[in-house]
ZADO-1210 file (C-alpha; in nm, 4 decimals, padded with zeros to 6 digits):
<atoms>
<atom x="-08.6175" y="04.5385" z="11.4391" code="MET" pos="1"/>
<atom x="-08.5549" y="04.6677" z="11.7887" code="ILE" pos="2"/>
<atom x="-08.8559" y="04.7770" z="11.9919" code="VAL" pos="3"/>
<atom x="-08.9381" y="04.8606" z="12.3500" code="GLY" pos="4"/>
<atom x="-09.0233" y="05.1500" z="12.5781" code="PRO" pos="5"/>
<atom x="-08.8606" y="05.4895" z="12.5758" code="THR" pos="6"/>
<atom x="-08.5248" y="05.5117" z="12.7577" code="ALA" pos="7"/>
<atom x="-08.4648" y="05.1353" z="12.7267" code="ALA" pos="8"/>
<atom x="-08.1494" y="05.1845" z="12.5189" code="GLY" pos="9"/>
<atom x="-08.2860" y="05.0899" z="12.1762" code="LYS" pos="10"/>
<atom x="-08.0507" y="05.3258" z="11.9951" code="SER" pos="11"/>
<atom x="-07.7451" y="05.1920" z="12.1786" code="ALA" pos="12"/>
<atom x="-07.8365" y="04.8355" z="12.0907" code="LEU" pos="13"/>
<atom x="-07.9096" y="04.9317" z="11.7315" code="GLY" pos="14"/>
<atom x="-07.5682" y="05.0916" z="11.6886" code="ILE" pos="15"/>
<atom x="-07.3943" y="04.7927" z="11.8473" code="ALA" pos="16"/>
<atom x="-07.5713" y="04.5471" z="11.6155" code="LEU" pos="17"/>
<atom x="-07.5173" y="04.7664" z="11.3109" code="ALA" pos="18"/>
<atom x="-07.1426" y="04.7745" z="11.3754" code="LYS" pos="19"/>
<atom x="-07.1257" y="04.3998" z="11.4365" code="ALA" pos="20"/>
<atom x="-07.3482" y="04.2923" z="11.1466" code="LEU" pos="21"/>
<atom x="-07.2832" y="04.5564" z="10.8825" code="GLY" pos="22"/>
<atom x="-07.6122" y="04.7332" z="10.9256" code="GLY" pos="23"/>
<atom x="-07.7757" y="05.0731" z="10.8971" code="GLU" pos="24"/>
<atom x="-08.0392" y="05.2149" z="11.1301" code="ILE" pos="25"/>
<atom x="-08.3880" y="05.3152" z="11.0174" code="ILE" pos="26"/>
<atom x="-08.5607" y="05.5233" z="11.2829" code="SER" pos="27"/>
<atom x="-08.9180" y="05.4371" z="11.3806" code="CYS" pos="28"/>
<atom x="-08.9900" y="05.7351" z="11.6028" code="ASP" pos="29"/>
<atom x="-09.2711" y="05.9729" z="11.5153" code="SER" pos="30"/>
<atom x="-09.0989" y="06.2796" z="11.6663" code="VAL" pos="31"/>
<atom x="-08.7490" y="06.2139" z="11.5342" code="GLN" pos="32"/>
<atom x="-08.8871" y="06.2630" z="11.1824" code="LEU" pos="33"/>
<atom x="-08.9016" y="06.6398" z="11.2455" code="TYR" pos="34"/>
<atom x="-08.6244" y="06.8908" z="11.1884" code="ARG" pos="35"/>
<atom x="-08.5514" y="07.1160" z="11.4832" code="GLY" pos="36"/>
<atom x="-08.6993" y="06.8839" z="11.7447" code="PHE" pos="37"/>
<atom x="-08.3780" y="06.7331" z="11.8755" code="ASP" pos="38"/>
<atom x="-08.3361" y="06.7513" z="12.2531" code="VAL" pos="39"/>
<atom x="-08.6847" y="06.6320" z="12.3450" code="GLY" pos="40"/>
<atom x="-08.6833" y="06.3628" z="12.0741" code="ALA" pos="41"/>
<atom x="-08.3627" y="06.2116" z="12.2175" code="ALA" pos="42"/>
<atom x="-08.2003" y="06.1925" z="11.8758" code="LYS" pos="43"/>
<atom x="-07.8606" y="06.0288" z="11.8896" code="THR" pos="44"/>
<atom x="-07.6099" y="06.3077" z="11.8131" code="PRO" pos="45"/>
<atom x="-07.4003" y="06.2625" z="11.5000" code="GLU" pos="46"/>
<atom x="-07.0838" y="06.2295" z="11.7085" code="ALA" pos="47"/>
<atom x="-07.2331" y="05.9343" z="11.9004" code="GLU" pos="48"/>
<atom x="-07.3505" y="05.7329" z="11.5993" code="ARG" pos="49"/>
<atom x="-07.0083" y="05.5686" z="11.5664" code="GLU" pos="50"/>
<atom x="-07.0096" y="05.5940" z="11.1894" code="GLY" pos="51"/>
<atom x="-07.3382" y="05.4037" z="11.1534" code="VAL" pos="52"/>
<atom x="-07.5736" y="05.5464" z="10.8897" code="ALA" pos="53"/>
<atom x="-07.9116" y="05.6605" z="11.0253" code="HIS" pos="54"/>
<atom x="-08.2228" y="05.7081" z="10.8124" code="HIS" pos="55"/>
<atom x="-08.5652" y="05.8760" z="10.8537" code="LEU" pos="56"/>
<atom x="-08.4349" y="06.1453" z="11.0861" code="LEU" pos="57"/>
<atom x="-08.5014" y="06.5165" z="11.0243" code="ASP" pos="58"/>
<atom x="-08.6946" y="06.4607" z="10.7029" code="ILE" pos="59"/>
<atom x="-09.0067" y="06.6674" z="10.7792" code="LEU" pos="60"/>
<atom x="-09.0648" y="07.0329" z="10.8507" code="GLY" pos="61"/>
<atom x="-09.2285" y="07.1198" z="11.1831" code="PRO" pos="62"/>
<atom x="-09.5730" y="07.1832" z="11.0344" code="THR" pos="63"/>
<atom x="-09.5850" y="06.8701" z="10.8190" code="GLU" pos="64"/>
<atom x="-09.7561" y="06.5500" z="10.9329" code="LYS" pos="65"/>
<atom x="-09.6699" y="06.1885" z="10.8594" code="ALA" pos="66"/>
<atom x="-09.9403" y="05.9272" z="10.8923" code="THR" pos="67"/>
<atom x="-09.8639" y="05.5640" z="10.9663" code="ALA" pos="68"/>
<atom x="-09.9140" y="05.4990" z="10.5957" code="GLY" pos="69"/>
<atom x="-09.6639" y="05.7709" z="10.5027" code="ASP" pos="70"/>
<atom x="-09.4107" y="05.6234" z="10.7422" code="TYR" pos="71"/>
<atom x="-09.4683" y="05.2695" z="10.6124" code="ALA" pos="72"/>
<atom x="-09.3979" y="05.3771" z="10.2551" code="ARG" pos="73"/>
<atom x="-09.0822" y="05.5635" z="10.3530" code="MET" pos="74"/>
<atom x="-08.9598" y="05.2826" z="10.5754" code="ALA" pos="75"/>
<atom x="-09.0186" y="05.0098" z="10.3197" code="ARG" pos="76"/>
<atom x="-08.8435" y="05.2100" z="10.0504" code="ARG" pos="77"/>
<atom x="-08.5474" y="05.2706" z="10.2814" code="THR" pos="78"/>
<atom x="-08.5334" y="04.9052" z="10.3911" code="ILE" pos="79"/>
<atom x="-08.5137" y="04.8009" z="10.0266" code="ALA" pos="80"/>
<atom x="-08.2426" y="05.0575" z="09.9472" code="GLU" pos="81"/>
<atom x="-08.0275" y="04.9529" z="10.2419" code="VAL" pos="82"/>
<atom x="-08.0679" y="04.5859" z="10.1522" code="SER" pos="83"/>
<atom x="-07.9726" y="04.6471" z="09.7879" code="ARG" pos="84"/>
<atom x="-07.6426" y="04.7917" z="09.9072" code="ARG" pos="85"/>
<atom x="-07.5708" y="04.4664" z="10.0856" code="GLY" pos="86"/>
<atom x="-07.6279" y="04.6174" z="10.4272" code="ARG" pos="87"/>
<atom x="-07.8575" y="04.4939" z="10.7040" code="LEU" pos="88"/>
<atom x="-08.1619" y="04.7171" z="10.7654" code="PRO" pos="89"/>
<atom x="-08.2156" y="04.7615" z="11.1412" code="ILE" pos="90"/>
<atom x="-08.5424" y="04.9351" z="11.2279" code="VAL" pos="91"/>
<atom x="-08.5189" y="05.0962" z="11.5718" code="VAL" pos="92"/>
<atom x="-08.7930" y="05.2771" z="11.7611" code="GLY" pos="93"/>
<atom x="-09.0902" y="05.2844" z="11.9893" code="GLY" pos="94"/>
<atom x="-09.3766" y="05.4199" z="11.7764" code="THR" pos="95"/>
<atom x="-09.5830" y="05.1038" z="11.7669" code="GLY" pos="96"/>
<atom x="-09.8407" y="05.2018" z="11.5057" code="LEU" pos="97"/>
<atom x="-09.5722" y="05.3132" z="11.2596" code="TYR" pos="98"/>
<atom x="-09.3808" y="04.9900" z="11.3118" code="LEU" pos="99"/>
<atom x="-09.6930" y="04.7846" z="11.2642" code="ARG" pos="100"/>
<atom x="-09.7752" y="04.9675" z="10.9397" code="ALA" pos="101"/>
<atom x="-09.4252" y="04.9070" z="10.8031" code="ALA" pos="102"/>
<atom x="-09.4198" y="04.5423" z="10.9063" code="LEU" pos="103"/>
<atom x="-09.7744" y="04.4212" z="10.8451" code="ARG" pos="104"/>
<atom x="-09.9312" y="04.6825" z="10.6248" code="GLY" pos="105"/>
<atom x="-10.2189" y="04.9205" z="10.6728" code="LEU" pos="106"/>
<atom x="-10.5626" y="04.8217" z="10.7882" code="PHE" pos="107"/>
<atom x="-10.8423" y="04.8194" z="10.5323" code="SER" pos="108"/>
<atom x="-11.0859" y="05.0018" z="10.7556" code="GLY" pos="109"/>
<atom x="-11.3755" y="05.2214" z="10.6473" code="PRO" pos="110"/>
<atom x="-11.3235" y="05.5457" z="10.4634" code="GLY" pos="111"/>
<atom x="-11.3855" y="05.8902" z="10.6048" code="ARG" pos="112"/>
<atom x="-11.7354" y="05.9676" z="10.7262" code="ASP" pos="113"/>
<atom x="-11.7694" y="06.3443" z="10.7113" code="GLU" pos="114"/>
<atom x="-12.0867" y="06.3547" z="10.9206" code="ALA" pos="115"/>
<atom x="-11.9243" y="06.1573" z="11.2026" code="VAL" pos="116"/>
<atom x="-11.6117" y="06.3701" z="11.1812" code="ARG" pos="117"/>
<atom x="-11.8103" y="06.6924" z="11.1933" code="ALA" pos="118"/>
<atom x="-11.9879" y="06.5781" z="11.5086" code="ARG" pos="119"/>
<atom x="-11.6618" y="06.4734" z="11.6758" code="LEU" pos="120"/>
<atom x="-11.4961" y="06.8018" z="11.5827" code="GLU" pos="121"/>
<atom x="-11.7933" y="06.9863" z="11.7327" code="GLN" pos="122"/>
<atom x="-11.7537" y="06.7874" z="12.0551" code="ILE" pos="123"/>
<atom x="-11.3846" y="06.8787" z="12.0610" code="THR" pos="124"/>
<atom x="-11.4606" y="07.2473" z="12.0100" code="ALA" pos="125"/>
<atom x="-11.7202" y="07.2475" z="12.2877" code="GLU" pos="126"/>
<atom x="-11.5612" y="07.0155" z="12.5451" code="LYS" pos="127"/>
<atom x="-11.1988" y="06.9625" z="12.4407" code="GLY" pos="128"/>
<atom x="-11.0053" y="06.6536" z="12.3276" code="PRO" pos="129"/>
<atom x="-11.0304" y="06.4919" z="12.6711" code="ARG" pos="130"/>
<atom x="-11.3987" y="06.4340" z="12.5967" code="ARG" pos="131"/>
<atom x="-11.3027" y="06.2407" z="12.2836" code="LEU" pos="132"/>
<atom x="-11.0612" y="06.0326" z="12.4883" code="HIS" pos="133"/>
<atom x="-11.3392" y="05.9546" z="12.7359" code="GLU" pos="134"/>
<atom x="-11.5631" y="05.8394" z="12.4505" code="ILE" pos="135"/>
<atom x="-11.2901" y="05.6184" z="12.3066" code="LEU" pos="136"/>
<atom x="-11.2167" y="05.4737" z="12.6500" code="THR" pos="137"/>
<atom x="-11.5774" y="05.3557" z="12.6745" code="ARG" pos="138"/>
<atom x="-11.5990" y="05.1970" z="12.3305" code="ILE" pos="139"/>
<atom x="-11.2394" y="05.0803" z="12.2780" code="ASP" pos="140"/>
<atom x="-11.0201" y="05.0926" z="12.5907" code="PRO" pos="141"/>
<atom x="-10.7281" y="04.9242" z="12.4111" code="ASP" pos="142"/>
<atom x="-10.7032" y="05.2067" z="12.1578" code="SER" pos="143"/>
<atom x="-10.7589" y="05.4691" z="12.4281" code="ALA" pos="144"/>
<atom x="-10.4639" y="05.3234" z="12.6154" code="GLY" pos="145"/>
<atom x="-10.2227" y="05.3919" z="12.3320" code="ARG" pos="146"/>
<atom x="-10.3577" y="05.7226" z="12.1949" code="ILE" pos="147"/>
<atom x="-10.2729" y="06.0382" z="12.3885" code="HIS" pos="148"/>
<atom x="-10.5736" y="06.2369" z="12.5079" code="TRP" pos="149"/>
<atom x="-10.4500" y="06.5448" z="12.3185" code="ASN" pos="150"/>
<atom x="-10.3934" y="06.3712" z="11.9820" code="ASP" pos="151"/>
<atom x="-10.7154" y="06.4885" z="11.8214" code="GLN" pos="152"/>
<atom x="-10.6606" y="06.3441" z="11.4687" code="PRO" pos="153"/>
<atom x="-10.5941" y="05.9929" z="11.6002" code="LYS" pos="154"/>
<atom x="-10.8823" y="06.0110" z="11.8457" code="LEU" pos="155"/>
<atom x="-11.1243" y="06.1191" z="11.5753" code="ILE" pos="156"/>
<atom x="-11.0079" y="05.8462" z="11.3377" code="ARG" pos="157"/>
<atom x="-11.0276" y="05.5767" z="11.6053" code="ALA" pos="158"/>
<atom x="-11.3822" y="05.6746" z="11.7103" code="ILE" pos="159"/>
<atom x="-11.4868" y="05.7111" z="11.3460" code="GLU" pos="160"/>
<atom x="-11.3715" y="05.3563" z="11.2681" code="VAL" pos="161"/>
<atom x="-11.5491" y="05.2218" z="11.5773" code="CYS" pos="162"/>
<atom x="-11.8769" y="05.3881" z="11.4871" code="LEU" pos="163"/>
<atom x="-11.8735" y="05.3173" z="11.1141" code="VAL" pos="164"/>
<atom x="-11.7435" y="04.9593" z="11.1276" code="SER" pos="165"/>
<atom x="-11.9254" y="04.8769" z="11.4531" code="ARG" pos="166"/>
<atom x="-11.6058" y="04.7140" z="11.5742" code="ARG" pos="167"/>
<atom x="-11.3315" y="04.8425" z="11.8054" code="PRO" pos="168"/>
<atom x="-11.0551" y="05.0235" z="11.6196" code="PHE" pos="169"/>
<atom x="-10.8017" y="04.7931" z="11.7880" code="SER" pos="170"/>
<atom x="-10.9889" y="04.4924" z="11.6477" code="LYS" pos="171"/>
<atom x="-10.9925" y="04.6381" z="11.2970" code="VAL" pos="172"/>
<atom x="-10.6180" y="04.6983" z="11.3201" code="LEU" pos="173"/>
<atom x="-10.5626" y="04.3384" z="11.4242" code="THR" pos="174"/>
<atom x="-10.7899" y="04.1725" z="11.1695" code="ASP" pos="175"/>
<atom x="-10.7897" y="04.3897" z="10.8590" code="ASP" pos="176"/>
<atom x="-10.4274" y="04.4330" z="10.7595" code="THR" pos="177"/>
<atom x="-10.3071" y="04.4161" z="10.4019" code="GLU" pos="178"/>
<atom x="-09.9807" y="04.4110" z="10.2079" code="GLU" pos="179"/>
<atom x="-09.7414" y="04.2761" z="10.4734" code="PRO" pos="180"/>
<atom x="-09.3697" y="04.3338" z="10.4272" code="LEU" pos="181"/>
<atom x="-09.2348" y="04.0648" z="10.1933" code="GLU" pos="182"/>
<atom x="-08.8910" y="03.9444" z="10.0920" code="GLY" pos="183"/>
<atom x="-08.7294" y="03.9761" z="10.4345" code="PHE" pos="184"/>
<atom x="-08.6788" y="03.7437" z="10.7294" code="ARG" pos="185"/>
<atom x="-08.7790" y="03.9704" z="11.0180" code="VAL" pos="186"/>
<atom x="-08.6226" y="03.9299" z="11.3609" code="THR" pos="187"/>
<atom x="-08.7889" y="04.1474" z="11.6205" code="GLN" pos="188"/>
<atom x="-08.5983" y="04.2067" z="11.9434" code="LEU" pos="189"/>
<atom x="-08.7603" y="04.3822" z="12.2380" code="GLY" pos="190"/>
<atom x="-08.5970" y="04.5468" z="12.5366" code="LEU" pos="191"/>
<atom x="-08.7777" y="04.4985" z="12.8675" code="ALA" pos="192"/>
<atom x="-08.5745" y="04.6459" z="13.1546" code="PRO" pos="193"/>
<atom x="-08.7031" y="04.6017" z="13.5109" code="PRO" pos="194"/>
<atom x="-08.9782" y="04.8580" z="13.5646" code="ARG" pos="195"/>
<atom x="-08.8228" y="05.0433" z="13.8578" code="GLU" pos="196"/>
<atom x="-08.4877" y="05.0667" z="13.6821" code="ALA" pos="197"/>
<atom x="-08.6602" y="05.1927" z="13.3667" code="LEU" pos="198"/>
<atom x="-08.8551" y="05.4563" z="13.5589" code="TYR" pos="199"/>
<atom x="-08.5351" y="05.5720" z="13.7277" code="ASP" pos="200"/>
<atom x="-08.3691" y="05.5990" z="13.3862" code="LYS" pos="201"/>
<atom x="-08.6665" y="05.7977" z="13.2560" code="ILE" pos="202"/>
<atom x="-08.6427" y="06.0394" z="13.5480" code="ASP" pos="203"/>
<atom x="-08.2702" y="06.0931" z="13.4954" code="ARG" pos="204"/>
<atom x="-08.3111" y="06.1300" z="13.1216" code="ARG" pos="205"/>
<atom x="-08.5862" y="06.3879" z="13.1690" code="THR" pos="206"/>
<atom x="-08.3634" y="06.5875" z="13.4046" code="GLU" pos="207"/>
<atom x="-08.0893" y="06.5735" z="13.1438" code="GLN" pos="208"/>
<atom x="-08.3305" y="06.6820" z="12.8705" code="MET" pos="209"/>
<atom x="-08.4189" y="06.9982" z="13.0616" code="PHE" pos="210"/>
<atom x="-08.0566" y="07.0574" z="13.1560" code="ALA" pos="211"/>
<atom x="-07.9503" y="07.0264" z="12.7916" code="GLU" pos="212"/>
<atom x="-08.1906" y="07.2943" z="12.6764" code="GLY" pos="213"/>
<atom x="-08.5327" y="07.1702" z="12.5721" code="ILE" pos="214"/>
<atom x="-08.6815" y="07.4992" z="12.6934" code="LEU" pos="215"/>
<atom x="-08.4379" y="07.6953" z="12.4794" code="GLU" pos="216"/>
<atom x="-08.5130" y="07.4681" z="12.1843" code="GLU" pos="217"/>
<atom x="-08.8869" y="07.5329" z="12.2204" code="VAL" pos="218"/>
<atom x="-08.8297" y="07.9084" z="12.2474" code="ARG" pos="219"/>
<atom x="-08.6178" y="07.9052" z="11.9311" code="GLU" pos="220"/>
<atom x="-08.8776" y="07.7063" z="11.7382" code="LEU" pos="221"/>
<atom x="-09.1574" y="07.9413" z="11.8421" code="LEU" pos="222"/>
<atom x="-08.9426" y="08.2452" z="11.7631" code="ALA" pos="223"/>
<atom x="-08.8771" y="08.0995" z="11.4175" code="ALA" pos="224"/>
<atom x="-09.2506" y="08.0980" z="11.3521" code="GLY" pos="225"/>
<atom x="-09.3360" y="07.7361" z="11.4274" code="VAL" pos="226"/>
<atom x="-09.6935" y="07.7443" z="11.5657" code="PRO" pos="227"/>
<atom x="-09.7581" y="07.5798" z="11.8991" code="GLU" pos="228"/>
<atom x="-10.0242" y="07.3771" z="11.7208" code="THR" pos="229"/>
<atom x="-09.7544" y="07.1963" z="11.5211" code="ALA" pos="230"/>
<atom x="-09.7876" y="06.8227" z="11.5798" code="TRP" pos="231"/>
<atom x="-09.4479" y="06.7626" z="11.7501" code="PRO" pos="232"/>
<atom x="-09.5368" y="07.0114" z="12.0241" code="PHE" pos="233"/>
<atom x="-09.8002" y="06.7635" z="12.1395" code="GLY" pos="234"/>
<atom x="-09.5389" y="06.4965" z="12.2085" code="ALA" pos="235"/>
<atom x="-09.4408" y="06.4033" z="12.5625" code="VAL" pos="236"/>
<atom x="-09.1670" y="06.6352" z="12.6804" code="GLY" pos="237"/>
<atom x="-09.2384" y="06.9086" z="12.4289" code="TYR" pos="238"/>
<atom x="-09.5917" y="06.9552" z="12.5567" code="LYS" pos="239"/>
<atom x="-09.4661" y="07.0136" z="12.9119" code="GLN" pos="240"/>
<atom x="-09.1754" y="07.2302" z="12.7956" code="ALA" pos="241"/>
<atom x="-09.4122" y="07.4483" z="12.5927" code="ALA" pos="242"/>
<atom x="-09.6267" y="07.4979" z="12.9024" code="ALA" pos="243"/>
<atom x="-09.3193" y="07.6240" z="13.0895" code="ALA" pos="244"/>
<atom x="-09.2245" y="07.8569" z="12.8043" code="VAL" pos="245"/>
<atom x="-09.5787" y="08.0020" z="12.8122" code="ARG" pos="246"/>
<atom x="-09.5394" y="08.0596" z="13.1836" code="GLY" pos="247"/>
<atom x="-09.8155" y="07.8211" z="13.2859" code="ASP" pos="248"/>
<atom x="-09.5724" y="07.6269" z="13.5085" code="VAL" pos="249"/>
<atom x="-09.2109" y="07.6686" z="13.6138" code="ASP" pos="250"/>
<atom x="-08.9262" y="07.4572" z="13.4764" code="ALA" pos="251"/>
<atom x="-08.9185" y="07.2185" z="13.7726" code="ALA" pos="252"/>
<atom x="-09.2917" y="07.1534" z="13.7487" code="GLU" pos="253"/>
<atom x="-09.2627" y="07.0975" z="13.3738" code="ALA" pos="254"/>
<atom x="-08.9784" y="06.8496" z="13.4222" code="ALA" pos="255"/>
<atom x="-09.1730" y="06.6520" z="13.6818" code="GLU" pos="256"/>
<atom x="-09.4832" y="06.6470" z="13.4618" code="ALA" pos="257"/>
<atom x="-09.2734" y="06.5334" z="13.1644" code="ALA" pos="258"/>
<atom x="-09.1167" y="06.2517" z="13.3659" code="ALA" pos="259"/>
<atom x="-09.4567" y="06.1345" z="13.4886" code="GLN" pos="260"/>
<atom x="-09.6046" y="06.1450" z="13.1376" code="ALA" pos="261"/>
<atom x="-09.3040" y="05.9576" z="12.9995" code="THR" pos="262"/>
<atom x="-09.3403" y="05.6821" z="13.2577" code="ARG" pos="263"/>
<atom x="-09.7035" y="05.6413" z="13.1572" code="ARG" pos="264"/>
<atom x="-09.6073" y="05.6397" z="12.7908" code="TYR" pos="265"/>
<atom x="-09.3467" y="05.3696" z="12.8522" code="ALA" pos="266"/>
<atom x="-09.6118" y="05.1539" z="13.0167" code="LYS" pos="267"/>
<atom x="-09.8427" y="05.1997" z="12.7172" code="ARG" pos="268"/>
<atom x="-09.5599" y="05.1091" z="12.4812" code="GLN" pos="269"/>
<atom x="-09.4923" y="04.7817" z="12.6602" code="MET" pos="270"/>
<atom x="-09.8631" y="04.6963" z="12.6576" code="THR" pos="271"/>
<atom x="-09.8814" y="04.7686" z="12.2852" code="TRP" pos="272"/>
<atom x="-09.5756" y="04.5663" z="12.1864" code="PHE" pos="273"/>
<atom x="-09.6640" y="04.2653" z="12.3991" code="ARG" pos="274"/>
<atom x="-10.0164" y="04.2529" z="12.2548" code="LYS" pos="275"/>
<atom x="-09.9529" y="04.3586" z="11.8956" code="GLN" pos="276"/>
<atom x="-09.6128" y="04.2004" z="11.8321" code="GLU" pos="277"/>
<atom x="-09.6321" y="03.8475" z="11.9771" code="PRO" pos="278"/>
<atom x="-09.3275" y="03.7221" z="11.7837" code="THR" pos="279"/>
<atom x="-09.0943" y="03.9643" z="11.9616" code="THR" pos="280"/>
<atom x="-08.7949" y="03.8038" z="12.1348" code="ILE" pos="281"/>
<atom x="-08.7664" y="03.9880" z="12.4669" code="TRP" pos="282"/>
<atom x="-08.4387" y="04.0730" z="12.6383" code="LEU" pos="283"/>
<atom x="-08.4721" y="04.1646" z="13.0046" code="ASP" pos="284"/>
<atom x="-08.2380" y="04.4600" z="13.0284" code="GLY" pos="285"/>
<atom x="-08.1129" y="04.7860" z="12.8770" code="PHE" pos="286"/>
<atom x="-07.9694" y="04.8120" z="12.5291" code="GLY" pos="287"/>
<atom x="-07.6400" y="04.9609" z="12.6467" code="HIS" pos="288"/>
<atom x="-07.5667" y="04.6559" z="12.8652" code="ASP" pos="289"/>
<atom x="-07.2824" y="04.4505" z="12.7036" code="PRO" pos="290"/>
<atom x="-07.4517" y="04.1252" z="12.8055" code="GLU" pos="291"/>
<atom x="-07.7775" y="04.2291" z="12.6399" code="ILE" pos="292"/>
<atom x="-07.5844" y="04.3315" z="12.3283" code="GLN" pos="293"/>
<atom x="-07.4069" y="03.9956" z="12.3251" code="LYS" pos="294"/>
<atom x="-07.7365" y="03.8062" z="12.3533" code="ALA" pos="295"/>
<atom x="-07.8981" y="04.0208" z="12.0826" code="ALA" pos="296"/>
<atom x="-07.6043" y="03.9645" z="11.8487" code="TYR" pos="297"/>
<atom x="-07.6248" y="03.5871" z="11.8954" code="ALA" pos="298"/>
<atom x="-07.9968" y="03.5858" z="11.8151" code="ILE" pos="299"/>
<atom x="-07.9605" y="03.8151" z="11.5143" code="ALA" pos="300"/>
<atom x="-07.6673" y="03.6186" z="11.3757" code="LYS" pos="301"/>
<atom x="-07.8490" y="03.2853" z="11.4057" code="ARG" pos="302"/>
<atom x="-08.1515" y="03.4271" z="11.2289" code="ARG" pos="303"/>
<atom x="-07.9400" y="03.5891" z="10.9592" code="ARG" pos="304"/>
<atom x="-07.7593" y="03.2604" z="10.8977" code="ASP" pos="305"/>
<atom x="-08.0896" y="03.0811" z="10.8568" code="GLY" pos="306"/>
<atom x="-08.1434" y="02.9109" z="11.1897" code="SER" pos="307"/>
<atom x="-08.4837" y="02.9407" z="11.3571" code="SER" pos="308"/>
<atom x="-08.3483" y="02.8516" z="11.7014" code="LYS" pos="309"/>
</atoms>
């Protein structure tokens, strides 16, 4: 598994390892699941995949929604299929909750409480999702740090679990897992480029994203009848692009806002992986760096051959 913040070069490293070790890539990115959301999701174009098979890309329509449980089931099934063909499954991505569900299983938290949900939905209707985020920040700052203020379903579920279980959602996730992935020796590599270099890469990638047509992509999706309430439009990059398409801001303002939001997201990703995935072997650089690829290959090969060193 290859994890780390956005723009760290996870896809480049995944392709390099897949070519060297006879592997196939299984995406762990919540936006890359959706058809039509290409530019802003930073999907690796077919021509740049170097013949490496990629899975769990473009499998959902824009108005569908995949929970962490849905992703875990799809990922585990795909991991097993790739392994049966004698290939090495390489899970690549930065959606921490999805990765955790695939690797360690889902948490056995409380069921839905309709009364709590109704109250939280009323608060959202009256004061907006930012109010939910403020509530979650008070009762579970760890969860608030990884859930976007505009992701109403996740905010409601996190607060619901806190209130019903009387424990922080983050604590429930840590303590109450079930059905961990079995039958595989998991090696988890993490990319941790220097922060300033990563932020510079994020800025340049955001500029490229707008230059390559994210605004046009959003216009085409809306013209095709995809509602702006569709879940992928809430993702970083698409949210800011949609604001520009509506005319709320100009393209330059949208690009700057997207870059700033992406930098914040990258910081949250690193916090999540360092806290939730303590067995990760960290590599201090970008995935496209030949030296990082060489080090990653050596680690993966040792683990594949049975050494724990």
